[in-house]
Each structure stands twice: as structure tokens, then as C-alpha cells.
C-alpha positions as a Python dict, from the first residue, in 0.01 Angstrom:
ca = {
    (1, 'X'): (0, 0, 0),
    (2, 'X'): (318, 12, 210),
    (3, 'X'): (422, -215, 500),
    (4, 'X'): (667, -57, 747),
    (5, 'X'): (847, -359, 888),
    (6, 'X'): (1042, -173, 1159),
    (7, 'X'): (933, 132, 1359),
    (8, 'X'): (961, 265, 1715),
    (9, 'X'): (642, 461, 1780),
    (10, 'X'): (679, 414, 2154),
    (11, 'X'): (977, 651, 2135),
    (12, 'X'): (937, 980, 2323),
    (13, 'X'): (981, 1166, 1993),
    (14, 'X'): (615, 1081, 1925),
    (15, 'X'): (475, 1179, 2265),
    (16, 'X'): (303, 1496, 2142),
    (17, 'X'): (116, 1354, 1841),
    (18, 'X'): (142, 974, 1853),
    (19, 'X'): (-232, 905, 1827),
    (20, 'X'): (-288, 1152, 1546),
    (21, 'X'): (6, 1018, 1347),
    (22, 'X'): (-67, 647, 1392),
    (23, 'X'): (-435, 701, 1310),
    (24, 'X'): (-337, 877, 987),
    (25, 'X'): (-116, 601, 847),
    (26, 'X'): (-381, 399, 659),
    (27, 'X'): (-504, 718, 491),
    (28, 'X'): (-142, 787, 395),
    (29, 'X'): (-102, 453, 220),
    (30, 'X'): (63, 259, 504),
    (31, 'X'): (-140, -56, 568),
    (32, 'X'): (69, -222, 840),
    (33, 'X'): (346, -135, 1083),
    (34, 'X'): (553, -354, 1313),
    (35, 'X'): (650, -159, 1623),
    (36, 'X'): (976, -317, 1731),
    (37, 'X'): (1072, -357, 2095),
    (38, 'X'): (1421, -268, 2211),
    (39, 'X'): (1420, -190, 2584),
    (40, 'X'): (1259, -349, 2887),
    (41, 'X'): (1003, -65, 2894),
    (42, 'X'): (908, -122, 2532),
    (43, 'X'): (798, -477, 2618),
    (44, 'X'): (497, -304, 2776),
    (45, 'X'): (462, 3, 2554),
    (46, 'X'): (480, -169, 2215),
    (47, 'X'): (203, -428, 2266),
    (48, 'X'): (-13, -148, 2410),
    (49, 'X'): (11, 26, 2072),
    (50, 'X'): (-71, -297, 1891),
    (51, 'X'): (-384, -337, 2103),
    (52, 'X'): (-495, 16, 2025),
    (53, 'X'): (-448, 20, 1647),
    (54, 'X'): (-562, -255, 1410),
    (55, 'X'): (-276, -186, 1165),
    (56, 'X'): (2, -195, 1429),
    (57, 'X'): (179, -516, 1534),
    (58, 'X'): (460, -574, 1782),
    (59, 'X'): (777, -775, 1822),
    (60, 'X'): (936, -905, 2144),
    (61, 'X'): (1306, -868, 2209),
    (62, 'X'): (1592, -672, 2363),
    (63, 'X'): (1838, -456, 2168),
    (64, 'X'): (2207, -535, 2231),
    (65, 'X'): (2277, -196, 2393),
    (66, 'X'): (1979, -227, 2630),
    (67, 'X'): (2087, -539, 2818),
    (68, 'X'): (2379, -429, 3036),
    (69, 'X'): (2177, -370, 3355),
    (70, 'X'): (1971, -688, 3305),
    (71, 'X'): (2024, -1058, 3354),
    (72, 'X'): (1890, -1342, 3142),
    (73, 'X'): (1588, -1385, 3366),
    (74, 'X'): (1430, -1084, 3193),
    (75, 'X'): (1389, -1301, 2884),
    (76, 'X'): (1095, -1471, 3054),
    (77, 'X'): (908, -1145, 2992),
    (78, 'X'): (1014, -1149, 2628),
    (79, 'X'): (888, -1505, 2590),
    (80, 'X'): (562, -1418, 2764),
    (81, 'X'): (500, -1145, 2505),
    (82, 'X'): (552, -1403, 2229),
    (83, 'X'): (216, -1557, 2314),
    (84, 'X'): (31, -1236, 2222),
    (85, 'X'): (-152, -1288, 1893),
    (86, 'X'): (-10, -968, 1736),
    (87, 'X'): (354, -1047, 1822),
    (88, 'X'): (512, -1132, 1488),
    (89, 'X'): (888, -1160, 1557),
    (90, 'X'): (1170, -1176, 1811),
    (91, 'X'): (1363, -852, 1790),
    (92, 'X'): (1537, -640, 1763),
    (93, 'X'): (1824, -859, 1872),
    (94, 'X'): (2185, -879, 1766),
    (95, 'X'): (2522, -713, 1815),
    (96, 'X'): (2632, -349, 1833),
    (97, 'X'): (3004, -284, 1876),
    (98, 'X'): (2982, 87, 1791),
    (99, 'X'): (3054, 221, 2138),
    (100, 'X'): (3393, 195, 2314),
    (101, 'X'): (3250, 40, 2633),
    (102, 'X'): (3088, -252, 2450),
    (103, 'X'): (3064, -580, 2641),
    (104, 'X'): (3080, -816, 2345),
    (105, 'X'): (3047, -1134, 2548),
    (106, 'X'): (2731, -1014, 2721),
    (107, 'X'): (2576, -905, 2392),
    (108, 'X'): (2647, -1246, 2241),
    (109, 'X'): (2492, -1418, 2544),
    (110, 'X'): (2163, -1230, 2501),
    (111, 'X'): (2171, -1262, 2121),
    (112, 'X'): (2215, -1639, 2133),
    (113, 'X'): (1954, -1684, 2406),
    (114, 'X'): (1698, -1491, 2200),
    (115, 'X'): (1783, -1691, 1887),
    (116, 'X'): (1716, -2005, 2087),
    (117, 'X'): (1386, -1855, 2198),
    (118, 'X'): (1287, -1769, 1842),
    (119, 'X'): (1339, -2128, 1734),
    (120, 'X'): (1149, -2255, 2037),
    (121, 'X'): (843, -2031, 1990),
    (122, 'X'): (844, -2043, 1610),
    (123, 'X'): (887, -1672, 1532),
    (124, 'X'): (1124, -1503, 1285),
    (125, 'X'): (1398, -1269, 1408),
    (126, 'X'): (1475, -901, 1352),
    (127, 'X'): (1853, -864, 1349),
    (128, 'X'): (2037, -548, 1453),
    (129, 'X'): (2406, -544, 1356),
    (130, 'X'): (2637, -243, 1374),
    (131, 'X'): (3016, -264, 1343),
    (132, 'X'): (2985, -637, 1410),
    (133, 'X'): (2968, -791, 1064),
    (134, 'X'): (3176, -1106, 1116),
    (135, 'X'): (3042, -1201, 1459),
    (136, 'X'): (2682, -1150, 1347),
    (137, 'X'): (2729, -1366, 1039),
    (138, 'X'): (2914, -1636, 1233),
    (139, 'X'): (2642, -1660, 1499),
    (140, 'X'): (2358, -1661, 1247),
    (141, 'X'): (2528, -1938, 1050),
    (142, 'X'): (2588, -2141, 1365),
    (143, 'X'): (2221, -2111, 1462),
    (144, 'X'): (2101, -2183, 1106),
    (145, 'X'): (1909, -1858, 1108),
    (146, 'X'): (1763, -1926, 766),
    (147, 'X'): (1561, -2207, 924),
    (148, 'X'): (1433, -1963, 1187),
    (149, 'X'): (1361, -1689, 932),
    (150, 'X'): (1400, -1316, 970),
    (151, 'X'): (1540, -989, 845),
    (152, 'X'): (1872, -808, 878),
    (153, 'X'): (1734, -468, 971),
    (154, 'X'): (1882, -136, 858),
    (155, 'X'): (2136, -323, 646),
    (156, 'X'): (2476, -145, 630),
    (157, 'X'): (2731, -398, 507),
    (158, 'X'): (2855, -506, 164),
    (159, 'X'): (2648, -637, -129),
    (160, 'X'): (2846, -961, -109),
    (161, 'X'): (2743, -1018, 252),
    (162, 'X'): (2385, -921, 169),
    (163, 'X'): (2376, -1193, -98),
    (164, 'X'): (2505, -1440, 161),
    (165, 'X'): (2223, -1347, 398),
    (166, 'X'): (1968, -1383, 121),
    (167, 'X'): (2110, -1724, 30),
    (168, 'X'): (2063, -1820, 397),
    (169, 'X'): (1695, -1735, 360),
    (170, 'X'): (1687, -1395, 532),
    (171, 'X'): (1539, -1066, 414),
    (172, 'X'): (1724, -734, 389),
    (173, 'X'): (1568, -424, 548),
    (174, 'X'): (1597, -106, 339),
    (175, 'X'): (1509, 240, 468),
    (176, 'X'): (1601, 604, 437),
    (177, 'X'): (1976, 548, 397),
    (178, 'X'): (1915, 431, 39),
    (179, 'X'): (1825, 793, -48),
    (180, 'X'): (2147, 942, 95),
    (181, 'X'): (2442, 1049, -117),
    (182, 'X'): (2669, 841, 107),
    (183, 'X'): (2436, 540, 86),
    (184, 'X'): (2632, 384, -201),
    (185, 'X'): (2664, 34, -52),
    (186, 'X'): (2292, 8, 17),
    (187, 'X'): (2213, 132, -334),
    (188, 'X'): (2437, -142, -472),
    (189, 'X'): (2252, -398, -260),
    (190, 'X'): (1915, -280, -391),
    (191, 'X'): (2047, -304, -745),
    (192, 'X'): (2192, -655, -720),
    (193, 'X'): (1958, -839, -483),
    (194, 'X'): (1636, -1009, -590),
    (195, 'X'): (1350, -769, -515),
    (196, 'X'): (1181, -1065, -344),
    (197, 'X'): (1444, -1040, -66),
    (198, 'X'): (1386, -672, 23),
    (199, 'X'): (1148, -526, 279),
    (200, 'X'): (1079, -160, 362),
    (201, 'X'): (1146, -6, 702),
    (202, 'X'): (1180, 334, 864),
    (203, 'X'): (1347, 270, 1202),
    (204, 'X'): (1151, 583, 1291),
    (205, 'X'): (1196, 827, 1451),
    (206, 'X'): (1547, 782, 1307),
    (207, 'X'): (1695, 781, 954),
    (208, 'X'): (1446, 1001, 770),
    (209, 'X'): (1505, 987, 393),
    (210, 'X'): (1599, 1275, 170),
    (211, 'X'): (1452, 1538, 151),
    (212, 'X'): (1345, 1495, 516),
    (213, 'X'): (1688, 1399, 646),
    (214, 'X'): (1755, 1534, 994),
    (215, 'X'): (1385, 1552, 1079),
    (216, 'X'): (1177, 1307, 1276),
    (217, 'X'): (1101, 1008, 1057),
    (218, 'X'): (765, 832, 1019),
    (219, 'X'): (610, 561, 805),
    (220, 'X'): (461, 830, 581),
    (221, 'X'): (812, 898, 448),
    (222, 'X'): (850, 550, 299),
    (223, 'X'): (723, 679, -35),
    (224, 'X'): (1064, 844, -81),
    (225, 'X'): (1234, 509, -20),
    (226, 'X'): (999, 337, -265),
    (227, 'X'): (1075, 603, -528),
    (228, 'X'): (1451, 557, -485),
    (229, 'X'): (1430, 178, -509),
    (230, 'X'): (1213, 207, -820),
    (231, 'X'): (1467, 448, -974),
    (232, 'X'): (1761, 218, -898),
    (233, 'X'): (1583, -87, -1040),
    (234, 'X'): (1421, 92, -1334),
    (235, 'X'): (1067, -6, -1247),
    (236, 'X'): (740, 145, -1128),
    (237, 'X'): (677, 248, -768),
    (238, 'X'): (360, 38, -765),
    (239, 'X'): (563, -274, -839),
    (240, 'X'): (801, -200, -551),
    (241, 'X'): (510, -138, -313),
    (242, 'X'): (330, -457, -415),
    (243, 'X'): (637, -680, -400),
    (244, 'X'): (774, -547, -71),
    (245, 'X'): (426, -579, 82),
    (246, 'X'): (416, -947, -15),
    (247, 'X'): (770, -991, 115),
    (248, 'X'): (681, -837, 452),
    (249, 'X'): (372, -1055, 485),
    (250, 'X'): (586, -1361, 413),
    (251, 'X'): (859, -1247, 654),
    (252, 'X'): (610, -1208, 941),
    (253, 'X'): (399, -1508, 834),
    (254, 'X'): (80, -1311, 796),
    (255, 'X'): (-207, -1416, 575),
    (256, 'X'): (-190, -1246, 236),
}
């Protein structure tokens, strides 16, 4: 069975068939999904999905590009969601310097406040980092993120930095990019990292793997990711499924 550690089923891309798709996941070999919050609206929409489906869980957190019109008082709503029994992480939180109008200081303020919250409430973190490699690493080291626990989601940096994250005690999230021709760095990470440090994710509706690239992604496409990881590591798909399932359960502190 497959555990999708990072999805966004509250996205409008699923408005037409959300119930049908989510209901079909267990029959398609997907035993658990964490629907990850990003915006203020998703703090309501994501736990609603977790309440409706036994196999869906939620996180609580604000994405770095979703905080510009907010002040830190909104984090009281994030912390309130942490008390829900199916909330398994703080995230996705982090830094995203991709866009030219980025307010780096404001992103760091929210990132650090949510790291503090994660330590306070005892939940692991889901880290988003794009074009912000050094600042992300520096902040996570300063906050001793390995003691908090968590995953660097949709990993896109070097194998050397991935090893550093793993040595800190964090997991590496691997999704559809590992199947792309231009996904060389992620392939190298999958080859060199201990399989015990890797978890599967879709980031759906984004980043569908080959041969579905460019289409709407879903957890049902993770079999392509499993096949690619098994090919890179020279092992069976069943071993990848079993190990990454255990890893995800450990990451989110669920009973095996």
C-alpha cells in the first residue's frame, strides 16, 4: 500500500470529482493521504476532508506565499487546528524566493513563528523551500529542526544538502519530478540516500509523473514514482512501497 504524504485535494482542480476520486483511493492501493494546508481558507477546507474520509488526514500551516495579507494573529487559527486528532503536522511552511516581489523578511517571520509552534505543540513540520536553499538550511539548523522532526517536501536541491537534512533527522519528499528527464538531481538523491529517509508525495494537483506529466495529478499516480525509485535502486516495487509506508507512519507519528 502507498502513503501520499503531501496532497492538496481542497484545490479547485478537484471540484468536479473530489468525492469520487478520494473514495477510490483505497481501492487503488493508496491507504493514507495527508491533505496539506497552505492558505487561510484551507485551514477550514482541509480538516473538513479529514472528517469525511477515514484515510485522509490534515496538517495545519501557512505557505510562505500565502501570508502577505495576513498578520501573525492568524497563527492562533493554525494552533487551534493542531488540537484536532487527525492533524499530523505543521505545514506547509518555509521560504519561497521564486517571485520577484518576495518579502523575505516577512516569510522568515512566519516560518520561524510556525517552527516555534511546532515545537510547542509537539508536531513535525512539512517544509516548503524554493530558491531559498541557504536561508532554509540556516533557519532549520538554528531551530534544531531534527529535534522537531519533519520532511523537506518536493525536494529540489543537491544530493549533498539532502544528506545534510537526513543527518539532521529529517525526511526527503519524493514525487513526480523523479520521473522527469530533467529530474537528474532528485534521481541522484534517491540513489544515494538511505531508503529509510524517503517518503512519497504527489503535491497534487501539481507535478504529475511521466507519462501523465502536464495532467492533473492524484495519489493514484504514485505507482509511477514507486516504479522509478525501484528502478534507480535496483529493487522491487513492493519493497519501496513497504519501506516508504513505514517511513511516512514514523514521520507523522502514527501507529504502525
